[in-house]
N, C-alpha and C positions, 0 to 999 in steps of 0.2 A: 053300139057303144062298147060292149065287151071286146069285140073284134079290134076296134081302133086302139083300145087300151093295150091289148095283147101285142098288136103290131108295134106300138110305141115301145113297149118293154123289150120286144125282140130286137128292135133297132138299137136300143141302148146296149143290150147284151152284146150285140155284134160289134158295136164300137168299142166296148170295153175289152172284148176278146182281141180285137185288132190292136189296141193300145198295148195290151200285155204281150202280144206276139212281137210287136216292134221293140218293146223294152227288153225282151229276152234276146232278140237278135243283137241289140245294142250292147248288152252285157257280154255277148260272146266276143265282141271286138276287144283285142288285147289292150289297146290304148284306153278304152273306157274302163277296163278292169284296173289299169294302173291309176286312173283318175279316182275311181271309187276307193281304191286301196289307200290313196293319199288322204282322201276325205275322212276315211275311217280312222286313219292314224291321228288326224287332227282332232277328231271327236274324242278318241280314246285319251289323247293327251290333255284335252280340255277337261274331260271327266276326271282324270287323275289329279289335275290341278285343283279342281273343286273339292275332291275327296281330301286332298292334302290340306287345303285351307280349313275344311271342316274339322279335320283331326287336330290341327293346331288350336282352333278355337276350343274344342272339347278339352284338349290337354291343358290349355292356359286356364280355363275355368276350374278344372280339377286341381291344378297347382295352386290357384288362388285359394281354393277351399282347403287343400290338404298340406301345402308347403309349410305354412305356419298355421296349424290348426287352431292356435290360440288367438290369432289376429282377428280383428273385426273386419268384416267384409264391406267394401264400398259398393252398395247395390247399384248406384248410378253407373259406376265404372263398368260393372259386370254387364249391365244392360247395354252400355255403349259398345262393349265387345260383341255382344250378340247381334245388335242391329248393324254394327259395322260389317260383320260377316255377311249378314243377310243382304245388305246393300251391295257389297262386292260381288256376291253370287248373282244377284238379280241384274246388276248393271256393271259387268266386269270392265266395260270400256270407258266408264265415267271416272275420270281421275279426280282426286281430291273432293269426292262427294261430301257434302256437309253432313256432319253427324250431330244431331241435336236431340238429346234425351234430357228431359226435365221432370221435376216433380209435377204431378197433376194438381192444379190449383183447386179443382172441384172433385172431391173424393168419390162422389156418386158416379163419375165417369171412369174412374180407375185410379191406380196408384201412381203411375208414371205415364209419360207421354213422349212419343217420338215424333218430332216435327220436321223431319228431313225432306218429306215429299215435295213441299212447295218450293223451297230453294233449289231442289234437284230439277224440278220442272222448269224453273227459270234458266238454269244452266243448260239444260237440253234444248230449250227454245233458242238460246243464243247460238247453239250449234246447228240450228235448222231442224231440230226434231221436236215435233209438237206432240206432247204426251200430257194428259191431265194429271194433276197431283194425286187424285184419288186412284187412278190406274197404277201410278207408281207405288202408292201406299199398299195397294192390293198385292203387287208383285213382291214388295219387301216382306209382307206378312207371309206370303207363300214360301219364302226362302229362309224363314227363321229356323235355325237348327234346333234340334232337341236340346232341352236344358232343364235345370232344376228350379229355375226362378219363376218362369211365366206360366200362369194358369190359363189365361186366354188373352186375346187381343180383339179390339173392335176399332173399325175405321169410322171416324166421325167427321162431319162437315166436308170441307174440300180435300182433306187428306191427313187429318190428325190420327195418329195410331195410339189409341188408349191401351195401356198395359195394366193387367190385373195380376198381382203377384200370388204365388201359391202360399196359402196359410201355413202349410207344414214347413215350407222353406224358412219363412219368417220365424216360426216357432223354434226351429233348430238353431238359427242364429242367436236368438235370445238365450237359449239353453247354453250355447257356447260362451256367451258373454257372462252368464251367471257362474259357470264352472271355472272359467279362466280369468275373470275380471275384465276390466276395460283395457284391452291391449291395442297398441297402434296397428293400423293397417300394414300389410307386408311392404317392406322397403326394398326396392330393386337394388339401390346402391346407397351406401352410407355416404353422406356428404359432409364436408367441412364448411361450417357456417360461421362467419364473423359478424357480430352485431355491435356496432359502435353507438352507444347511447349514454344518456345522463350528462356527462361532460361539463361539470361546473368549472369555474375558474378559481384557482388557488388565491387565497387572501380575500375572497369575497364569499358572502353567505349564499347558500343554495336558496333560490327563491321559487315562487310558484311557476315561473317559466321552465324550471328544470323538472317540475313534477311530471309533465306530460311525457317528456323524453324518457324519464326513468321508468315510469309505469308501462308505457307502450313498449319500450325496448325490452324490459324484463319479460313481458308477456310473450313477445315474439320468440325470445330465447327459450322460454318454457315450452312453447309449441314445437319448435324444431327439435328440442331435446326429447320430448315425448315421442316424436315420430322416429326417433332412433338415430338422429344425426349427431355429429361431434360439433359442439357449439363453443366458440370463444367469445366471451362477453367482455368487451373492451370499453374502458372509461378514458376517453381522449381529453383529459383535463388540461386546462390552460395553465401550464406550470413553467412557462418560459417567456422571455420577452423583456422589454424596457421597464415595465412596471416593477420588476424585481430589483432594479437598481435603486429606486427610491425607497423601497421597503427595507433593503439591506442597509442603506445609509441611515434611515430612521432607526433601525434596530441598533446600529453601532452607537448612535447618540443616546438612546433611551436605556439601553442595557449594554454598556461598554464591556462588561465581563461575560458576555453571552457565550464565549468559547468554553468557559469553565463552569458557568452556572446557567442551567436552563431558564430562559426568560419567561416570567409569568404573564404571557400574553393571553388574557382571558377573552377579550372581545377583539377579534381580528378585524372585524368590519370597522370598528372605531380606529384601530391601528392603521388600517388602509386609508381611511378618510384623513387622518392627521398627517400621514406621509404625503398624500396627494395635495393637501393644502400647502404644505411647505414647498413641494415641487412646483406648484403654480405661482407661489409668491416670493420665493427666495432663490435668486439666481445662483448664488454660491452653492446652495444645497442641490440645485438642478445639475450643476457641473459635476458635483461629487457623485450624484446618482448615475450619471452617464459613465463616469469612471468605474463605478461598481458593476455596471452592466458588462463593460469590457473585461474586467477581472473575472466576473462570473463565467462569461463565455470562454475565457482562457482557462477555466477550471482551476483557479487558484484555491487551495484547500480551505482556507478560512472563509472564503466567499461561498464555496459549495456547502460548508457546514451551516452558514447563516441561511442559505436558500433551503436546505433540508429542514431546518428548525421551523421556518415559516410554512413549508409544505406540510409538515407533520401536524401543526396546529389545525390547519384546514382539513386534513384527512380525518382527524378525530371528530370534527364537526360534521363532515359528510357522513361518517360512519353512523352517527346517531340517527340520521335520516334513513340510511340503508337498513339499519337494524329494525326500525319501526316498520318499514315497508317490505322487509324480508328480501332484500336485494343482494345477490351475489354478483360481484363485478371485479375485473382485474384492471388495475390502473396502468395505463400506458399513455402518459401525457406527451405534450409536444417535445419535451426534452428528450424523450426516448428516440426520436427520429433525427436529432441534431446532426449526428455524424453521417447519416445517410443522405442528407440534403446535397452535400457537395457532389456526391456520386450522381445524384439525379440530375443536377444542373449540367454536369459534364456530359451525361448521356444525351440530353436534349441538344447540347451544342454540337456534339460529334455527329448527330444525325441531321444537322443543318436546320433545326426547327426553331432556333432562337433568333429573335429580331431585337435590335437596339432601339430604344425610344427614350430620348433625353436622359441617357445614362442608365436607364432601367433595362433589364433583360426580360423580354416578354415572349409568350408563346400563344399563337393564334391556332385554335383547333378548328377543323372543318365544321361549317354550319353554325359557328358561334360568333356572335358580334363583339363579345367582350374577351380580351386576352387575359391570360394568367401572368402575373408578375412574379417571376421566379427569383429574381435578384433586384433589390432596390438600388437606387442611384448611389447610396452610401456603401453598397457592398453587402448589406444585410439580407437575410432571408425573410420570407413572408408566410402568412397562413397558406397561401397557394403552394409554396415550396414544401411545407410540412405535410400538407394533405396529399401531395404527389408522392412524397417519401412514404407516407403511411399506406397508401393504396398499393404501392409497389411491394412493400414489406408483406402486406396481407396476401398478395397474389403469389409472390415467389417464395417467401420464407414460410408463411403459414399455409401456402398451397390451398387457399380458399376456393371452394366451388361457388359459394354464395357470399356476397358482402352487402350488408344493409346498414345504412346510415340513418339514424333516427334523430332528426333535428327539426326545428320549426321550418315552415314552408318558405320563410324569407330567405333561406339559404339554398333554395331549389336551383336557382340559376348558377350559383357558385359550383355546386356539385355536378351539374350538367356539364359545365366547362371542364372540370377536373376529370370526369369520366371520358369526355371526348378526347382530351389530351392523352389520357392513358391508352385509349384505343389507337390514337394517331401514332404513338411511338411503338405500338405493337405489343403492349403488355398483356392485353386480353382481347378475346373475341366475344362479343355479347351473345353470340349464338351458343357459346360453350360455357361461359362463366356469367353468372347473374350478379350484376352490380346495380344496386338500387338505392335511391333516396326515398325513405318513407317520411314524408313531410307531415306536419300537423299544424292546425290553427292555434290561435292564442286563447288563453283563459280570460274570460270576461267576468266582471262583477255583475250583480243583479241589476245595475244601472246600464248594462250592456256596453260599458266602457272597460278599458284594460283594468284587470283586477289589481287594485291598490289599497293601501291602508287609508284611513280617514285623513291622515296628514299628507297623503299623496305619494308615500314611499312604496317601494315594491314589497309585497308580502313575503316575510321570511317563512321558509318551508316548515321549520320546526314549530313556529307559532301556529301555523295552520294545522299541523298534526296534533298539537296539544289541544287546540280548540275542538278538533274532531273527537278526541278522547272525552273531553268534558261533555260535549253535546250527546255523544252516544250513551254515556252513563245516565244523563238526564232522561233520555228516551227509554232506557231499560227500566229505570225507577218509575217512570210514568206508567209503564205497562205492568208494574208490580213484580218485576223479575227479581228484585232484591229480596223479596219475601220468600221466593221459591228456590233460588240458586244459592249454593254455598259461596262464601267470599271469593274463593279461588275460581269457581265457575263464572261468577259475575265479572271478575277481571278479564277472564278469557273472552267472554261474550263482548265486553266493552271494546277490547282490541279488535276482535273479529268484525264487529259492526263498524267501528270508526274507520279503520284502515280499508276494510272491504268496501265500504260505501264510497270512500274517496277514490279508490281505484276503479270501481265499477262505473261511477259517474263519468269518469274520463273515458274508459274503454267502451262504454255503451253508446257513445256518440261517434259518428264517422270522424276519424282522426283528421281528415282533410279540413273539416269545418271548425270554426271557433265554437267554444261552448261556455255556457254560463255556469259559474260555480255557485251552488246554493246548498248550504247544509240542510235547510228545511226540506228541499226536494229529495236530496240523496238519502235522508234518514226516514223519508215517508215509506211506510210499509204497504203502500198500495201502488200498483203499477210496476213498470219495468225498472226496479231499483234493487240494489244489493240487499237492502233491509227486507224487502218482500221475499226474495229468493232464499235468503238465509233462514228466515222463519219457515218457509215452505219446505226447505231441505230438512230442517230439524223435525218438523211434523211428520214427514215421510219416514225418517229414521226411527221415530218413536212408535210407529204402528206395531212393529214386531215386538218391541219392548213392552208396550202396554198389554199386548196379547200373551205375554210370557213365553214368547217363542225364542229359543236360544239360537245364537249364531250357528252353532254346529248343526242344529236341526235344519236351518235354511240351506246350509252347504250340502247336506245329505239330500235334501229335497231337490236341489238344483240338478243333481246327478240322476235322479230317479223319476221326477215328476215332469210330465209333458205340460208345456206352457200352452194352455188353451186360449184361443183368440176368437171365440164364437161371437161374443158381444161386440157391437160396433165400436164401443169405447175402448175395449181391450185391443181391438185391431188397430184403431187410430193411434193409441199410445205405443203399441209394439213397434209400429212403423216409424213413429217419431223418434223413439229411442235409437233405432238402427240407422238413422240419418246422421249420427254423430261423425262417422268418417268422412261423409260428403262435406259436412260443414268445415272440418279441418282441412280438407283438400282445397276448398274455396279460399280459405284464409291464407293457406300456404301460397296460393297463386297471386292474391291481390293485397295481402298484408292488412286487411281491414278487419280488425278484431271485434267491431260491433256486431258482426254477423254471428259470432259465438254468443254474445250477450242476448241477441234477439232469439237465438235458438233455445238457450236455457230458459228464457221467459216463456217461450212457446211450450217447452217441455213441462214446465211447472203448471201452466194453465191447462194443458192437455191432461196432466195427471189429475188435477182437480175435477175435471169432467169425468174421468174414469172413476175416481174415488166416490163421487156423488152418485154414480149410477150403478156401480158394481160393488156388492158387499165383499169385503176382504175378510172381515171378522164379524161374526154374528154373536151378539151377547144377549143374555136373558135380561129383559127390561126391568124385572123386579130386583134381581140379585146383582146384575152387572157381570155375572160370570160368563166366560167364553163358552158358547154352545157349539159353534162350528167355525172352523178355519178353512177358507178356500186357499189352499196352499199355492196353486198356480198364480193366483192373484197376489199373494204375498211376494212371490218371486218377481212379478212385474213391478211391484213397489221397490224391491231391492235393486232391480236393473235400472229403474229410474234414478234412484239415489246414487248408484255407482257412476252413472254417466254424469250426473250433476256434480258429483265430487271431483271427477276428473276435469270437467269444464272449469270449476272453481280453481283447481290447481293450475291450469294453464293461464287463467286470469290473475294468478297470484293472490287469490282470496283464500283465507283459511277458515272454513266453517267449523263450528263447535257442535258437539253432540247435544248439548242442552243450552237453550236460550230463553 
């Protein structure tokens, strides 16, 4: 037995020696040496490439951390960089490999999750390579570069990579937030953003239909401004057209001395209705109205003055609404683009894009079944013409990188055709410039029909806001706040609750959907409402005050105290706070602001869990005196309040210190 084993081993040794001798002889061959040399060069080149990519990753992460030390870090984006590099290293030949890093829905399995392995397996299978998702996941994990974020990874199921963050890393980010405040994530390039919103019609009251455009548009502006972009807020009011002929003719009759004495038009809506009635019933008046339009379009001074008087009365009414809702906006009505329209029509004609249709000049854009009418059969211009002039002005004169139109979804097709025509003529490339219609659904009453007054009229926006003020005061008194707050504090709380609740009720719904307007629901201080969040915010802000901890003490502690995250509720809240940049990134991409509302509600409820389980301030049960302050937990309270305050600011909600 021993002999046969020895013989076997000797035989193997002999074969091994023979193979080595052959290899040595082969290596002595000059051709073989050249071949090996070229292979070595390739390997060294590949090694250099990998090192270069690894250094880029490390450098970009360091830049992200240090370039703007004050900026909040988007953890998801950092993880995407890390996993993107790991995937490139593990599978350099796989082009456009899917990169899927998401929040882990079950905290017990980890904080984030990379789900790239399964779609990668599908891609490789399509190329004839059969590799299991789990094997891919293992290879990705093996190639994760050294970093400050990840504590450990675990592969679960068919190939999910669960990621556990380093607590010290999260603690440092919270300290950075506390020292520097809630700063926007680093901005690679400052962009010019034009947001077209609100857009009421001159000589008509703002109604509930304008509420959504005004609130949603303002919030989008606030978001882009916070992120460091240059934002132009435009109010494309309806201030031109045939209706001004009848208004001016009516003005001449009712206030013949309007050129020297400012006419006391108190109710412009009634004035409009009276002129419309005459226009519909009196042929002589109708003829004069058309003559007034011609003279206005010819810019005769007396008619321009009459037009300006009517516009000013409307502007004053609009401004009352804007003051209540804290809206900043620059008016650029249809009249602003009048002189540009001729140039636009000429440009379309010169490029051979205009067709004649029964006297009209129309433009068909590729892929669109409906044409734009750029000149009517009577030679006049249309909304299509003014919208084309407006988009050209915003692209070329304003040099916008992003243009957003915030109007009801009923105008989606119109804007789709306008954008297609602008691309057809070569004004912009959608891969370079983002032009988007952010449509929204209608406001419904509690009967789930269009929101109207009992008489069936459209609800005036000022009436709605005044009703909100009344109801919010009733709510505050019902809670006994009038007994606690000073008269000045009570008025501030009234406005904060009234207008905050109206805005939040709108923004907390997916803008694409219709939503039911209900004062009872929006003023309810339970559930995902502004009332609940405002009260929660006030409570968080009061913790330090009631413990007699001064703001200066908290600032000093932020610089010297480590934020401990040992308790599971501390850890959960700390991670939730730091997701703020991820939420803002998502909204920037899809313009759906309800995501921010959902996040703020989650933050408030997560804080409640933390506060119920972790003592921030310990008091003597007999005397009520503060016995012990857990300063790192007080700092977590401050960080929560700071992020909530910034979230409110983006939503256009103004919280008060006491409620």
